[in-house]
N, C-alpha and C positions, 0 to 999 in steps of 0.2 A: 603258655610258653612251651614250645617243643622241647623234648628231652635233650636233644643235641645242644640246643642253646643254653639249657641249664648247666650241662656239663662244661661247655665252653666258658660260661660265667664263673663256675667254680675254679676251673683251671687258671683263668686269668686273675682272679682274686688271689689264689694261692701264690702265683708267681709274683704279684705285686707286693704281697706280704713277706716274700722271701722264704716261703715254706719249701721251695725246691732244694734249698741247702739242707734243710732238716731231713728230707727224704734221702738225699745223696749221703748224708752223714750216717743215717740209720743203716743204709745198705753197706757202707764201709764198715761200721761196727759189727754188723752181722757176719760179713766176710771175714773180718779179723778174728771174731770169736770162734767161728767154725775152723778156720785154719790153725789157730793156736790151740784149740781143744784137741786136735789130732796129735800135736807134738807134746803138749804138757797136760797137766790135770785141768779139770774144769775151773777150779778156783783160781789157779794161776792164769789161765786164759782170760777169765773175767777181770782179774786184777790188772793184767798188762794191757787189756783192751781199753779199759776205761780210766787208766791213771793219767793219760795225757803225755807220758814219757816215751811211749813207743808208737808213734803215729805211722800209719801206712801211707802209701803214695796218694790214695784217694782222700784221706784225711788232710794231707798237706794241700791238695788241690782245693778242697772245700775251704780251708783256712785262707788260702790265697784269694779265692773268689770272693769271700766275705770281706776281706780287707780291701780288695779292689772296689767293691760296691760302696764301702764307707768313704774311700778317698775320692771317688767320682762326685762331682757336684750334682746336687739333687735336680737342679733345673738350669737351663741355659739362661744367660742374661737377657732379659726382655726390656727394651728401652721403654721408659715411661712416656705415655702420651701426654702432651701438653694441651689440655683442653681449654685452657684459659690463656689468652694472648697477653703475656706480661709486658710486652713492649708497647701496648696501646696507651696513648696519652690522654684520650678523652673517651667518655662514655656517653652515648646518646640514648635517652629514654623517651619513647613516644607513647602517647595515649593510644589505647587500642581503638581500632575503627569499629564503629557501631555496626552490629550485624543487622541485615535487613529484617524487618518485622516478619515473623513467620506466623501468618494468620491462617488457620485452617478453616475451611468451610464448615458451617454448622452441620452436625450430624442430625439427619431427619430420621426419627424412629416412628414407623407407622404402627399403629395399635393393631394388635392381632384380634381377630374376632373372638367373642366369648365362647362360642361353640366350635367344636372341631369341624374341619372341612369334611365333606362327604367323601367316601371312598371312590376311587376311579371306577369307571364302568368295566364290567367284566366281559370278556369275549367279544 
């Protein structure tokens, strides 16, 4: 499998599992931590970043995106195929038609000589 196809498979699997929200949330937390560490002490920055009481705009966008995915239906309505005709009033069953006889011609096996054949003439 080519390398590009492997990367594409990993990206598509990550998107289907919802890992893109984890990546975006991690970027948001890193940005909040750096921004708040410049204004306050590191312990205060860590506490306010991860307490959930002080979300940034990116954190709010991630929360809205996750909520929208949960509210959306997982799949569209697919009508059920009716493979059995429920309105039929009678069923007819017929015996199978006998297949024509498949007779093969007998296989004739000629007996090989006991001694090997002489080699072909040279030159």
